[in-house]
C-alpha positions as CSV (number, residue, x, y, z in Angstrom):
1,M,32.3,2.9,-21.7
2,T,31.6,6.3,-20.3
3,T,29.3,8.7,-22.2
4,P,29.3,12.5,-21.7
5,T,26.2,13.6,-19.8
6,P,23.7,15.1,-22.3
7,T,22.0,18.3,-21.5
8,P,18.2,17.8,-20.8
9,S,17.3,19.4,-24.1
10,D,19.7,17.3,-26.2
11,R,17.0,14.8,-27.3
12,A,19.2,13.2,-30.0
13,A,22.0,12.5,-27.5
14,V,19.7,10.9,-25.0
15,A,18.1,8.8,-27.7
16,R,21.5,7.5,-28.6
17,M,21.8,6.1,-25.1
18,V,18.5,4.1,-25.3
19,D,17.9,0.4,-25.7
20,H,14.3,0.5,-27.0
21,T,12.9,-2.5,-25.3
22,L,10.0,-5.0,-25.8
23,L,10.2,-8.1,-23.6
24,K,6.5,-8.8,-22.9
25,P,5.8,-12.5,-23.2
26,E,2.8,-11.8,-25.5
27,T,5.0,-10.0,-28.1
28,T,4.3,-10.9,-31.7
29,R,6.4,-10.6,-34.8
30,A,4.2,-7.6,-35.9
31,D,5.0,-6.0,-32.5
32,V,8.7,-6.3,-33.1
33,E,8.4,-4.9,-36.6
34,A,6.6,-1.9,-35.1
35,L,9.3,-1.6,-32.5
36,V,12.0,-1.5,-35.2
37,A,10.1,1.2,-37.1
38,E,9.8,3.3,-34.0
39,A,13.4,2.8,-33.0
40,Q,14.5,4.0,-36.4
41,A,12.3,7.0,-36.3
42,L,13.5,8.0,-32.8
43,G,17.2,7.5,-33.5
44,V,17.9,5.1,-30.6
45,Y,21.0,3.1,-30.1
46,S,19.4,-0.4,-30.2
47,I,16.3,-2.5,-29.8
48,C,16.1,-5.2,-27.1
49,V,13.9,-8.2,-27.7
50,S,13.4,-11.7,-26.5
51,P,15.8,-14.3,-28.0
52,S,12.9,-16.2,-29.6
53,M,12.2,-13.1,-31.7
54,L,15.6,-13.2,-33.4
55,P,16.8,-12.7,-36.0
56,V,15.6,-9.2,-36.5
57,D,16.6,-6.8,-39.3
58,A,16.8,-3.4,-37.7
59,G,18.9,-1.6,-40.3
60,E,21.4,0.7,-38.7
61,V,19.9,0.1,-35.2
62,L,21.8,-2.5,-33.2
63,V,20.0,-5.6,-31.8
64,A,20.2,-6.6,-28.1
65,T,18.6,-9.5,-26.4
66,V,18.3,-11.1,-22.9
67,C,19.7,-14.3,-21.4
68,G,18.4,-16.2,-18.4
69,F,15.6,-13.8,-18.3
70,P,13.9,-12.7,-16.1
71,S,14.7,-14.9,-13.1
72,G,18.4,-15.8,-13.6
73,K,17.7,-19.2,-12.0
74,H,19.1,-21.1,-14.9
75,H,22.3,-23.3,-15.0
76,S,25.2,-21.3,-16.3
77,E,25.6,-23.7,-19.2
78,V,22.0,-23.1,-20.2
79,K,22.6,-19.3,-20.1
80,A,25.7,-19.8,-22.2
81,A,23.9,-21.9,-24.8
82,E,21.1,-19.3,-25.0
83,A,23.7,-16.5,-25.4
84,A,25.5,-18.4,-28.1
85,R,22.3,-19.1,-30.0
86,S,21.3,-15.4,-29.8
87,V,24.7,-14.3,-31.2
88,A,24.4,-16.8,-34.0
89,D,20.9,-15.3,-34.7
90,G,22.4,-11.8,-35.0
91,A,22.4,-10.2,-31.6
92,H,25.1,-7.6,-31.1
93,E,24.5,-7.3,-27.3
94,V,23.4,-9.7,-24.6
95,D,21.8,-8.7,-21.3
96,M,22.1,-11.6,-18.9
97,V,20.5,-12.1,-15.5
98,I,22.6,-13.2,-12.6
99,D,21.7,-15.8,-10.0
100,L,20.2,-13.3,-7.6
101,G,20.3,-15.8,-4.7
102,A,24.0,-16.2,-5.1
103,A,24.5,-12.4,-4.8
104,R,22.2,-12.1,-1.8
105,A,24.2,-15.0,-0.1
106,G,27.4,-13.1,-0.8
107,D,28.7,-15.9,-3.1
108,F,30.3,-13.5,-5.6
109,A,32.6,-16.2,-6.9
110,A,29.5,-18.0,-8.1
111,V,28.3,-14.8,-9.7
112,E,31.6,-14.4,-11.4
113,R,31.6,-18.0,-12.7
114,D,28.0,-17.5,-14.1
115,V,29.0,-14.3,-15.9
116,A,32.2,-15.8,-17.2
117,A,30.3,-18.7,-18.7
118,V,28.2,-16.4,-20.8
119,R,31.2,-14.2,-21.7
120,A,33.0,-17.2,-23.0
121,A,29.9,-18.2,-25.1
122,A,29.5,-14.6,-26.4
123,P,33.0,-13.1,-26.7
124,A,33.8,-9.6,-27.9
125,P,32.8,-7.8,-29.9
126,V,29.5,-8.9,-28.5
127,V,28.6,-6.5,-25.7
128,L,27.7,-8.3,-22.4
129,K,25.5,-6.5,-19.9
130,V,24.9,-8.0,-16.5
131,I,21.6,-7.5,-14.8
132,I,22.0,-7.4,-11.0
133,E,18.4,-6.6,-9.8
134,S,19.8,-3.8,-7.7
135,A,16.5,-3.1,-5.9
136,A,16.7,-6.5,-4.3
137,L,20.3,-6.1,-3.1
138,S,22.0,-4.2,-0.3
139,D,24.7,-1.7,-1.1
140,E,27.4,-4.2,-0.1
141,Q,25.8,-6.8,-2.4
142,I,25.6,-4.3,-5.3
143,V,29.3,-3.5,-5.0
144,G,30.3,-7.2,-4.7
145,T,28.2,-8.2,-7.7
146,C,29.5,-5.3,-9.9
147,R,33.1,-6.3,-9.0
148,A,32.3,-9.9,-9.9
149,A,30.8,-8.9,-13.3
150,E,33.9,-6.8,-14.1
151,A,36.2,-9.6,-13.1
152,A,34.3,-12.0,-15.4
153,G,34.7,-9.6,-18.4
154,A,31.4,-7.9,-18.6
155,D,31.0,-4.6,-20.5
156,F,28.1,-3.2,-18.6
157,V,26.3,-3.6,-15.3
158,K,22.6,-3.1,-15.4
159,T,20.1,-2.3,-12.6
160,S,17.0,-4.4,-13.3
161,T,15.0,-6.7,-15.5
162,G,11.9,-4.6,-14.8
163,F,10.1,-7.7,-13.7
164,H,11.2,-8.1,-10.1
165,P,8.7,-7.1,-7.4
166,A,11.4,-5.3,-5.4
167,G,11.4,-2.5,-8.1
168,G,13.4,-1.1,-10.9
169,A,16.2,1.4,-11.2
170,S,17.1,4.1,-8.6
171,A,19.5,6.9,-8.8
172,H,21.2,5.7,-5.6
173,A,21.9,2.3,-7.2
174,V,23.1,3.8,-10.5
175,R,25.4,6.1,-8.6
176,L,26.8,3.2,-6.5
177,M,27.3,1.0,-9.6
178,A,29.0,3.8,-11.5
179,E,31.3,4.5,-8.6
180,T,32.2,0.8,-8.3
181,V,33.1,0.2,-11.9
182,G,34.8,3.6,-12.2
183,G,34.2,4.1,-15.9
184,R,35.7,0.8,-16.8
185,L,32.3,-0.6,-17.5
186,G,29.1,1.1,-18.7
187,V,26.1,1.4,-16.4
188,K,22.6,0.7,-17.8
189,A,19.5,2.0,-15.9
190,S,16.4,0.1,-16.7
191,G,13.1,-0.8,-15.0
192,G,10.5,1.9,-14.4
193,V,12.3,4.8,-16.2
194,R,9.2,6.3,-17.7
195,T,9.6,10.1,-17.7
196,G,12.1,12.6,-19.0
197,A,12.8,13.6,-15.4
198,A,13.6,10.0,-14.4
199,A,15.9,9.6,-17.4
200,R,17.7,12.8,-16.6
201,E,18.1,11.7,-13.0
202,M,19.6,8.4,-14.1
203,I,22.1,10.1,-16.5
204,A,23.1,12.5,-13.8
205,A,23.7,9.6,-11.4
206,G,26.1,7.9,-13.9
207,A,24.0,5.9,-16.4
208,T,25.6,5.5,-19.8
209,R,22.7,3.5,-21.3
210,L,19.0,3.5,-20.6
211,G,16.6,0.6,-21.1
212,L,13.2,2.1,-22.0
213,S,9.9,0.8,-23.4
214,G,8.1,4.1,-23.5
215,T,11.0,5.8,-25.3
216,A,9.0,8.4,-27.2
217,A,7.3,9.7,-24.0
218,V,10.6,9.9,-22.2
219,L,12.2,11.8,-25.0
220,D,9.2,14.1,-25.2
221,G,9.4,14.7,-21.5
222,L,13.0,16.1,-21.8
223,D,11.6,19.3,-23.2
224,G,11.9,22.2,-20.7
225,L,13.9,20.3,-18.1
226,D,16.7,22.3,-16.6
227,E,17.8,20.3,-13.6
228,P,17.9,16.6,-12.6
229,A,15.0,15.4,-10.5
230,S,15.7,15.5,-6.8
231,D,13.9,12.3,-5.8
232,D,16.4,9.6,-5.2
233,G,13.9,6.8,-4.8
234,A,13.5,3.7,-6.9
235,A,11.6,4.0,-10.1
236,T,8.4,1.9,-10.5
237,S,8.9,-1.7,-11.4
238,G,8.6,-2.7,-15.0
239,Y,10.0,-1.3,-18.3
């Protein structure tokens, strides 16, 4: 699941790490069609849309969706049914939200069961990403949640929905997640990554996928960057 760290000027390589995302509740079919056209023009890896917008014909661009989004406070069987429907509707990847309360309570066995239910409903080759809301967790909780996701068969751990008031991705969380999964899983940084410098920082910290809504601006912002940003704080909440 590891990806070589692109150089800041390697726009195409960074683009191939991007899930070009549109998850606003007011999204229309026309908005999704525009997203697909932009994704194809930018050369991104995938688009990520709400399950109700599936199926989507994105050509060579893969299609991702979300599950239990954005709160994660759904019964595991409901999440599993949602994931299965999304796969039947053509999704190649599913980004599920954990029960954040279980993680905060240290009940990592419950987190593992939740992820395992979705994994069973969306088996490989579907890619399963597990959104942990890292900004709302302690370091110990991040580690425990990542371990639970790996034990349940996830392919990626992901920082954030972009909708939690605690905030989005941070380089610290990405680094800790990457160290915990040790290259066995991918790490997706999402939530508030809006500049080339922020994207570069997340990649340097160990992100192998980026969830972006303002993808064009981020890619444009890579021009002229030579070093990762030094700020290790959390990115602003929201995609």
